[in-house]
TORDOGU-602649 format. One record per residue: residue number from 1; residue in one letter; z, x, y of N, C-alpha, C, O, CB in turn. Coordinates in Angstrom, 1 decimal. Glycine has a CB too. Example, Ala and Ser with C-alpha at 12.3 -4.5 7.8 and 13.67 -1.06 7.14 Angstrom:
2
+-------+-------+--------+--------+--------+--------+--------+---------+--------+--------+--------+--------+--------+--------+--------+--------+---------+
: lumti : vexnu :    nup :  neast : nnorth :   caup : caeast : canorth :    cup :  ceast : cnorth :    oup :  oeast : onorth :   cbup : cbeast : cbnorth :
+-------+-------+--------+--------+--------+--------+--------+---------+--------+--------+--------+--------+--------+--------+--------+--------+---------+
:     1 :     A :    7.8 :   13.2 :   -5.7 :    7.8 :   12.3 :    -4.5 :    7.8 :   13.2 :   -3.3 :    8.5 :   14.2 :   -3.3 :    9.0 :   11.3 :    -4.5 :
:     2 :     S :    7.1 :   12.8 :   -2.2 :    7.1 :   13.7 :    -1.1 :    7.9 :   12.9 :    0.0 :    8.0 :   13.4 :    1.1 :    5.7 :   14.1 :    -0.6 :
+-------+-------+--------+--------+--------+--------+--------+---------+--------+--------+--------+--------+--------+--------+--------+--------+---------+
This chain:
87
+-------+-------+--------+--------+--------+--------+--------+---------+--------+--------+--------+--------+--------+--------+--------+--------+---------+
: lumti : vexnu :    nup :  neast : nnorth :   caup : caeast : canorth :    cup :  ceast : cnorth :    oup :  oeast : onorth :   cbup : cbeast : cbnorth :
+-------+-------+--------+--------+--------+--------+--------+---------+--------+--------+--------+--------+--------+--------+--------+--------+---------+
:     1 :     M :   89.3 :  104.7 :   99.5 :   89.6 :  104.0 :    98.2 :   91.3 :  104.4 :   98.5 :   92.0 :  105.3 :   99.0 :   88.6 :  104.8 :    96.6 :
:     2 :     S :   91.5 :  102.3 :   97.7 :   92.8 :  102.8 :    98.1 :   93.9 :  103.6 :   96.5 :   93.3 :  103.9 :   95.4 :   93.7 :  101.0 :    98.8 :
:     3 :     N :   95.1 :  103.8 :   96.8 :   95.6 :  104.5 :    95.4 :   96.1 :  103.5 :   94.4 :   96.3 :  103.7 :   93.2 :   96.7 :  105.7 :    95.6 :
:     4 :     D :   96.3 :  102.1 :   95.1 :   96.3 :  101.0 :    94.1 :   95.2 :  100.7 :   93.6 :   94.3 :  100.0 :   94.2 :   96.8 :  100.0 :    94.5 :
:     5 :     A :   95.3 :  101.1 :   92.4 :   94.2 :  100.6 :    91.2 :   94.2 :   98.9 :   90.8 :   93.3 :   98.2 :   90.4 :   94.8 :  101.5 :    89.6 :
:     6 :     A :   95.5 :   98.4 :   91.1 :   95.7 :   97.0 :    90.8 :   95.1 :   96.2 :   91.7 :   94.8 :   95.1 :   91.3 :   96.9 :   96.7 :    90.8 :
:     7 :     S :   94.8 :   96.6 :   93.2 :   94.5 :   96.1 :    94.2 :   93.0 :   96.1 :   94.4 :   92.2 :   95.3 :   94.9 :   95.0 :   96.7 :    95.0 :
:     8 :     S :   92.9 :   97.3 :   93.6 :   91.2 :   97.4 :    93.7 :   90.2 :   96.3 :   92.9 :   90.6 :   95.6 :   92.0 :   90.8 :   98.9 :    93.2 :
:     9 :     A :   89.0 :   96.4 :   93.3 :   88.1 :   95.7 :    92.7 :   86.9 :   96.5 :   92.7 :   86.5 :   97.2 :   93.6 :   88.0 :   94.4 :    93.4 :
:    10 :     P :   86.2 :   96.3 :   91.2 :   85.2 :   96.8 :    90.7 :   84.3 :   96.8 :   92.0 :   84.5 :   96.0 :   92.9 :   84.8 :   96.1 :    89.5 :
:    11 :     P :   83.2 :   97.6 :   92.0 :   82.3 :   97.5 :    93.2 :   81.3 :   96.0 :   92.4 :   81.3 :   95.7 :   91.2 :   81.2 :   99.6 :    93.6 :
:    12 :     A :   80.5 :   95.2 :   93.7 :   79.5 :   94.1 :    92.8 :   78.6 :   94.5 :   92.2 :   77.7 :   95.3 :   92.6 :   78.9 :   93.2 :    93.5 :
:    13 :     G :   78.6 :   93.8 :   90.7 :   77.5 :   94.2 :    90.1 :   77.9 :   95.2 :   89.1 :   77.8 :   95.1 :   87.9 :   76.4 :   94.7 :    91.1 :
:    14 :     A :   78.5 :   96.3 :   89.7 :   79.0 :   97.3 :    88.4 :   80.4 :   96.9 :   86.9 :   80.7 :   97.4 :   85.8 :   79.8 :   98.7 :    89.6 :
:    15 :     S :   81.1 :   95.6 :   87.7 :   81.7 :   95.1 :    86.7 :   81.0 :   94.5 :   85.9 :   81.4 :   94.6 :   84.8 :   82.7 :   94.4 :    87.0 :
:    16 :     A :   79.9 :   93.7 :   85.9 :   79.3 :   93.4 :    84.5 :   79.6 :   93.7 :   83.2 :   80.0 :   93.1 :   82.2 :   78.2 :   93.7 :    84.4 :
:    17 :     L :   79.2 :   95.3 :   83.5 :   79.2 :   96.0 :    82.4 :   80.2 :   96.6 :   81.8 :   80.9 :   97.1 :   82.6 :   78.7 :   96.8 :    82.4 :
:    18 :     S :   80.6 :   96.8 :   80.4 :   82.0 :   97.1 :    80.0 :   81.7 :   98.7 :   80.6 :   80.7 :   99.1 :   81.2 :   82.4 :   96.9 :    78.2 :
:    19 :     F :   83.2 :   99.6 :   80.2 :   83.4 :  101.1 :    80.8 :   82.3 :  101.5 :   80.0 :   81.4 :  102.1 :   80.6 :   84.9 :  102.0 :    80.6 :
:    20 :     E :   82.1 :  101.5 :   78.4 :   81.5 :  102.3 :    78.0 :   79.8 :  101.9 :   78.3 :   79.0 :  102.9 :   78.4 :   82.1 :  102.6 :    76.5 :
:    21 :     E :   79.2 :  100.7 :   78.5 :   77.7 :  100.8 :    79.0 :   77.5 :  101.4 :   80.2 :   76.5 :  102.0 :   80.5 :   77.2 :   99.5 :    79.2 :
:    22 :     S :   79.0 :  101.4 :   81.0 :   78.5 :  102.4 :    82.3 :   78.6 :  103.4 :   82.1 :   77.8 :  104.1 :   82.6 :   79.1 :  102.4 :    83.6 :
:    23 :     T :   79.3 :  104.0 :   81.4 :   79.1 :  105.6 :    80.4 :   77.7 :  105.6 :   80.6 :   77.0 :  106.1 :   81.6 :   79.5 :  105.5 :    78.4 :
:    24 :     R :   77.3 :  105.1 :   79.4 :   76.1 :  105.3 :    79.1 :   74.9 :  104.8 :   79.8 :   73.8 :  105.3 :   79.5 :   76.2 :  104.8 :    78.0 :
:    25 :     R :   75.0 :  104.1 :   80.7 :   74.2 :  104.1 :    82.3 :   74.5 :  105.3 :   82.6 :   73.8 :  106.2 :   82.1 :   74.7 :  103.1 :    83.6 :
:    26 :     L :   75.2 :  105.5 :   83.2 :   75.5 :  106.7 :    84.5 :   75.0 :  108.1 :   83.5 :   75.0 :  109.1 :   84.2 :   77.6 :  106.7 :    85.0 :
:    27 :     T :   74.8 :  108.1 :   82.3 :   74.4 :  109.2 :    81.1 :   72.9 :  109.5 :   81.9 :   72.5 :  110.4 :   82.6 :   74.3 :  108.6 :    79.2 :
:    28 :     A :   72.0 :  108.1 :   81.2 :   70.6 :  107.8 :    81.5 :   70.2 :  108.1 :   83.0 :   69.2 :  108.9 :   83.2 :   70.3 :  106.2 :    81.2 :
:    29 :     I :   71.1 :  107.5 :   84.1 :   70.6 :  108.0 :    84.9 :   70.5 :  109.6 :   85.6 :   69.5 :  110.0 :   86.2 :   71.1 :  107.3 :    85.4 :
:    30 :     V :   71.5 :  110.2 :   85.4 :   71.4 :  111.5 :    85.5 :   70.7 :  112.1 :   85.1 :   70.3 :  113.0 :   85.8 :   72.2 :  112.1 :    85.3 :
:    31 :     E :   70.0 :  112.0 :   83.4 :   68.6 :  112.7 :    82.6 :   67.8 :  112.2 :   83.7 :   67.3 :  113.3 :   84.2 :   68.0 :  112.0 :    80.9 :
:    32 :     Q :   67.3 :  111.3 :   84.2 :   66.3 :  110.4 :    85.3 :   66.5 :  112.0 :   86.6 :   65.8 :  113.0 :   86.8 :   67.3 :  108.1 :    86.0 :
:    33 :     L :   67.2 :  111.6 :   87.1 :   67.9 :  112.0 :    88.1 :   67.3 :  113.6 :   88.0 :   66.6 :  114.2 :   88.8 :   69.6 :  111.7 :    88.0 :
:    34 :     E :   67.9 :  114.1 :   86.5 :   67.4 :  116.3 :    86.2 :   66.3 :  116.4 :   86.1 :   65.7 :  117.5 :   86.0 :   67.8 :  117.4 :    84.7 :
:    35 :     G :   65.7 :  115.2 :   86.0 :   63.8 :  115.1 :    85.3 :   63.3 :  115.7 :   86.5 :   62.9 :  116.9 :   86.3 :   62.7 :  113.1 :    84.9 :
:    36 :     G :   63.2 :  115.3 :   87.6 :   63.3 :  115.9 :    89.1 :   61.5 :  115.2 :   89.4 :   60.8 :  115.5 :   90.4 :   63.6 :  118.2 :    89.1 :
:    37 :     E :   61.3 :  114.2 :   88.3 :   59.7 :  113.6 :    88.5 :   59.8 :  112.4 :   89.4 :   58.8 :  111.7 :   89.4 :   58.9 :  113.1 :    87.0 :
:    38 :     L :   60.8 :  112.2 :   90.0 :   60.7 :  110.3 :    90.4 :   60.3 :  110.3 :   92.0 :   60.6 :  111.3 :   92.6 :   62.5 :  109.2 :    90.2 :
:    39 :     P :   60.0 :  109.7 :   92.3 :   59.8 :  109.6 :    93.9 :   61.2 :  109.2 :   94.8 :   62.2 :  108.6 :   94.3 :   58.6 :  108.3 :    94.1 :
:    40 :     L :   61.1 :  109.8 :   96.0 :   62.8 :  109.9 :    96.6 :   63.4 :  108.5 :   96.8 :   64.6 :  108.2 :   97.1 :   62.8 :  110.7 :    98.2 :
:    41 :     E :   62.1 :  107.6 :   96.6 :   62.8 :  106.3 :    97.0 :   63.4 :  105.6 :   95.7 :   64.4 :  105.0 :   96.0 :   61.7 :  105.2 :    97.6 :
:    42 :     R :   63.1 :  105.7 :   94.3 :   63.5 :  105.3 :    93.1 :   65.0 :  106.6 :   92.6 :   66.0 :  106.3 :   91.9 :   61.9 :  105.2 :    92.0 :
:    43 :     S :   64.8 :  108.1 :   93.2 :   65.8 :  108.7 :    93.1 :   67.0 :  108.4 :   93.9 :   68.1 :  108.9 :   93.8 :   65.4 :  109.8 :    93.1 :
:    44 :     L :   66.6 :  107.3 :   95.0 :   67.8 :  107.2 :    95.6 :   68.3 :  105.9 :   95.3 :   69.6 :  105.8 :   95.3 :   67.6 :  107.3 :    97.1 :
:    45 :     E :   67.7 :  104.9 :   95.0 :   68.0 :  103.7 :    94.1 :   68.5 :  104.1 :   92.6 :   69.3 :  103.3 :   92.1 :   66.6 :  102.8 :    94.0 :
:    46 :     L :   68.2 :  105.0 :   92.0 :   69.3 :  105.6 :    90.7 :   70.8 :  106.0 :   91.5 :   72.0 :  105.6 :   91.3 :   68.6 :  107.5 :    89.8 :
:    47 :     F :   70.2 :  106.9 :   92.5 :   72.3 :  107.8 :    93.3 :   72.9 :  106.6 :   93.6 :   73.9 :  106.3 :   92.9 :   72.4 :  109.1 :    95.5 :
:    48 :     E :   72.5 :  105.6 :   94.4 :   72.8 :  104.5 :    94.4 :   74.0 :  103.7 :   93.5 :   75.2 :  103.8 :   93.7 :   71.8 :  104.1 :    94.3 :
:    49 :     E :   73.2 :  103.1 :   92.6 :   73.7 :  102.6 :    90.9 :   75.0 :  103.7 :   90.5 :   76.2 :  103.5 :   90.3 :   72.0 :  102.9 :    89.6 :
:    50 :     G :   74.4 :  104.8 :   90.5 :   75.4 :  105.6 :    89.9 :   76.2 :  106.0 :   90.6 :   77.0 :  106.8 :   90.0 :   75.0 :  106.5 :    89.4 :
:    51 :     V :   76.5 :  105.6 :   92.2 :   77.7 :  106.0 :    92.2 :   78.6 :  104.6 :   92.5 :   79.8 :  104.6 :   92.6 :   77.8 :  107.0 :    93.1 :
:    52 :     R :   77.5 :  103.1 :   92.4 :   78.8 :  101.9 :    91.8 :   79.3 :  102.2 :   90.6 :   80.5 :  102.5 :   90.4 :   78.4 :  100.4 :    91.6 :
:    53 :     L :   78.4 :  102.2 :   89.6 :   79.3 :  102.6 :    88.7 :   80.2 :  103.8 :   88.5 :   81.2 :  103.3 :   87.8 :   78.7 :  102.7 :    87.9 :
:    54 :     A :   80.4 :  104.8 :   88.7 :   81.3 :  105.7 :    88.8 :   82.8 :  105.0 :   89.6 :   84.0 :  105.1 :   89.3 :   80.7 :  106.8 :    89.5 :
:    55 :     R :   82.3 :  104.5 :   90.5 :   83.0 :  103.6 :    91.5 :   84.0 :  102.6 :   90.5 :   85.3 :  102.5 :   90.5 :   81.7 :  102.7 :    92.5 :
:    56 :     A :   83.4 :  102.0 :   89.9 :   84.1 :  100.9 :    88.9 :   84.4 :  101.6 :   87.6 :   85.3 :  101.1 :   86.9 :   83.0 :   99.6 :    88.6 :
:    57 :     A :   83.9 :  102.6 :   87.2 :   84.6 :  103.2 :    86.3 :   85.9 :  103.8 :   86.7 :   87.0 :  103.6 :   86.1 :   83.9 :  104.0 :    85.7 :
:    58 :     K :   85.9 :  104.5 :   87.7 :   87.5 :  104.8 :    88.1 :   88.3 :  103.8 :   88.1 :   89.5 :  103.9 :   87.8 :   87.8 :  105.3 :    89.3 :
:    59 :     V :   87.8 :  102.8 :   88.5 :   89.0 :  101.3 :    88.7 :   89.6 :  101.0 :   87.9 :   90.7 :  100.6 :   87.9 :   88.7 :   99.9 :    89.0 :
:    60 :     R :   88.8 :  101.1 :   86.9 :   88.8 :  100.4 :    85.2 :   89.9 :  101.9 :   84.7 :   91.1 :  101.7 :   84.5 :   86.4 :  100.3 :    84.2 :
:    61 :     L :   89.2 :  103.5 :   84.6 :   90.7 :  104.1 :    84.2 :   91.7 :  104.2 :   85.1 :   92.6 :  104.8 :   84.5 :   90.8 :  105.4 :    83.7 :
:    62 :     D :   92.0 :  103.8 :   86.5 :   93.3 :  103.7 :    86.9 :   93.9 :  102.6 :   86.2 :   94.9 :  102.8 :   85.4 :   93.3 :  103.5 :    88.4 :
:    63 :     R :   93.5 :  101.5 :   86.3 :   93.9 :  100.3 :    85.7 :   94.4 :  100.5 :   84.3 :   95.5 :  100.1 :   83.8 :   92.6 :   99.3 :    85.7 :
:    64 :     A :   93.6 :  101.4 :   83.7 :   94.2 :  101.9 :    82.3 :   95.3 :  102.4 :   82.4 :   96.3 :  101.8 :   82.0 :   93.5 :  102.8 :    81.5 :
:    65 :     E :   95.5 :  103.9 :   83.2 :   96.6 :  104.7 :    83.3 :   97.7 :  103.9 :   83.9 :   98.7 :  104.2 :   83.3 :   96.4 :  105.9 :    84.1 :
:    66 :     Q :   97.9 :  102.9 :   85.0 :   98.8 :  101.9 :    85.4 :   99.3 :  101.2 :   84.2 :  100.6 :  101.1 :   84.1 :   98.1 :  101.0 :    86.2 :
:    67 :     R :   98.3 :  100.7 :   83.1 :   98.7 :  100.0 :    82.2 :   99.9 :  101.3 :   81.1 :  101.1 :  101.1 :   80.9 :   97.0 :   99.3 :    81.5 :
:    68 :     V :   99.2 :  102.2 :   80.7 :  100.0 :  102.8 :    80.0 :  101.3 :  103.4 :   80.8 :  102.5 :  103.2 :   80.4 :   99.3 :  103.8 :    79.4 :
:    69 :     E :  101.2 :  103.9 :   81.5 :  102.6 :  104.3 :    82.6 :  103.5 :  103.0 :   82.0 :  104.5 :  103.1 :   81.4 :  102.1 :  104.1 :    84.8 :
:    70 :     E :  103.1 :  101.9 :   82.3 :  104.6 :  100.6 :    82.5 :  104.4 :  100.5 :   80.8 :  105.3 :   99.8 :   80.4 :  104.3 :   98.3 :    83.8 :
:    71 :     L :  103.7 :  100.7 :   79.7 :  104.0 :  100.7 :    78.6 :  105.2 :  101.7 :   77.9 :  105.9 :  101.5 :   76.9 :  102.9 :  100.9 :    78.2 :
:    72 :     L :  105.1 :  103.0 :   79.0 :  105.8 :  104.4 :    78.2 :  107.4 :  104.1 :   79.4 :  108.5 :  104.7 :   79.3 :  104.4 :  106.7 :    78.6 :
:    73 :     R :  107.1 :  103.3 :   80.3 :  108.7 :  103.3 :    80.8 :  109.9 :  102.7 :   80.2 :  110.2 :  101.7 :   79.6 :  108.7 :  102.7 :    81.8 :
:    74 :     V :  110.7 :  104.0 :   80.7 :  112.0 :  103.2 :    79.9 :  112.8 :  103.1 :   81.4 :  112.4 :  103.3 :   82.6 :  112.9 :  104.4 :    78.2 :
:    75 :     D :  114.5 :  102.7 :   80.7 :  115.1 :  102.8 :    82.0 :  115.9 :  104.2 :   81.6 :  115.6 :  105.1 :   80.9 :  116.2 :  101.3 :    82.4 :
:    76 :     P :  117.1 :  104.1 :   82.4 :  118.0 :  105.2 :    82.4 :  118.8 :  105.5 :   80.9 :  119.1 :  106.6 :   80.5 :  119.1 :  104.8 :    83.5 :
:    77 :     D :  118.9 :  104.3 :   80.1 :  119.8 :  104.3 :    79.1 :  118.8 :  104.6 :   78.0 :  119.1 :  104.6 :   76.8 :  120.6 :  102.9 :    79.0 :
:    78 :     G :  117.4 :  105.1 :   78.4 :  116.3 :  105.0 :    77.5 :  115.9 :  104.0 :   76.3 :  115.7 :  104.2 :   75.2 :  116.4 :  106.1 :    77.0 :
:    79 :     K :  115.9 :  103.2 :   76.9 :  115.5 :  101.8 :    76.5 :  114.0 :  101.3 :   77.3 :  113.8 :  101.6 :   78.5 :  116.8 :  100.8 :    77.0 :
:    80 :     P :  113.3 :  100.7 :   76.6 :  111.9 :  100.5 :    77.1 :  111.8 :   99.6 :   78.0 :  112.3 :   98.5 :   77.5 :  111.0 :  100.3 :    76.1 :
:    81 :     V :  111.4 :   99.4 :   79.0 :  111.5 :   98.5 :    80.5 :  110.4 :   98.1 :   79.8 :  109.5 :   98.8 :   79.4 :  111.5 :   99.0 :    82.3 :
:    82 :     V :  110.5 :   96.6 :   79.7 :  109.8 :   95.6 :    79.5 :  109.4 :   94.4 :   80.3 :  110.4 :   93.7 :   80.5 :  110.3 :   95.3 :    78.6 :
:    83 :     R :  108.2 :   94.1 :   81.0 :  107.9 :   92.7 :    82.0 :  106.1 :   93.2 :   81.8 :  105.4 :   94.2 :   81.5 :  108.9 :   92.7 :    84.3 :
:    84 :     N :  106.2 :   91.4 :   82.3 :  104.8 :   90.9 :    82.1 :  104.0 :   91.6 :   83.2 :  104.3 :   91.5 :   84.3 :  104.7 :   89.2 :    82.3 :
:    85 :     F :  102.9 :   92.1 :   82.8 :  101.4 :   92.6 :    83.2 :  100.6 :   92.2 :   83.4 :   99.8 :   91.7 :   82.6 :  100.9 :   93.2 :    82.8 :
:    86 :     E :  100.5 :   92.4 :   85.2 :   99.1 :   91.7 :    85.8 :   98.2 :   92.3 :   85.7 :   98.0 :   93.3 :   86.4 :   99.0 :   91.4 :    87.1 :
:    87 :     G :   97.2 :   91.8 :   84.7 :   95.7 :   92.7 :    85.1 :   94.9 :   92.2 :   85.7 :   93.8 :   92.7 :   86.0 :   94.8 :   93.3 :    84.2 :
+-------+-------+--------+--------+--------+--------+--------+---------+--------+--------+--------+--------+--------+--------+--------+--------+---------+
């Protein structure tokens, strides 16, 4: 995965959920997997879904971090640097 979060896109399907919904779903997946009662095939499906959600969440966090860095940027004179942000 590229370090340039602005050019990264969340994995297909995972971007439909908000960050908060994704983390709730990830929590539910972890609880199900930790239960150890699932058949192997279902466990693999949940694991794959979890990986997609985690990757999408990382992209969102990277983008948010980039936006914060842009907002906090100052020039050599200590004045805020203002420019349009392309999200």
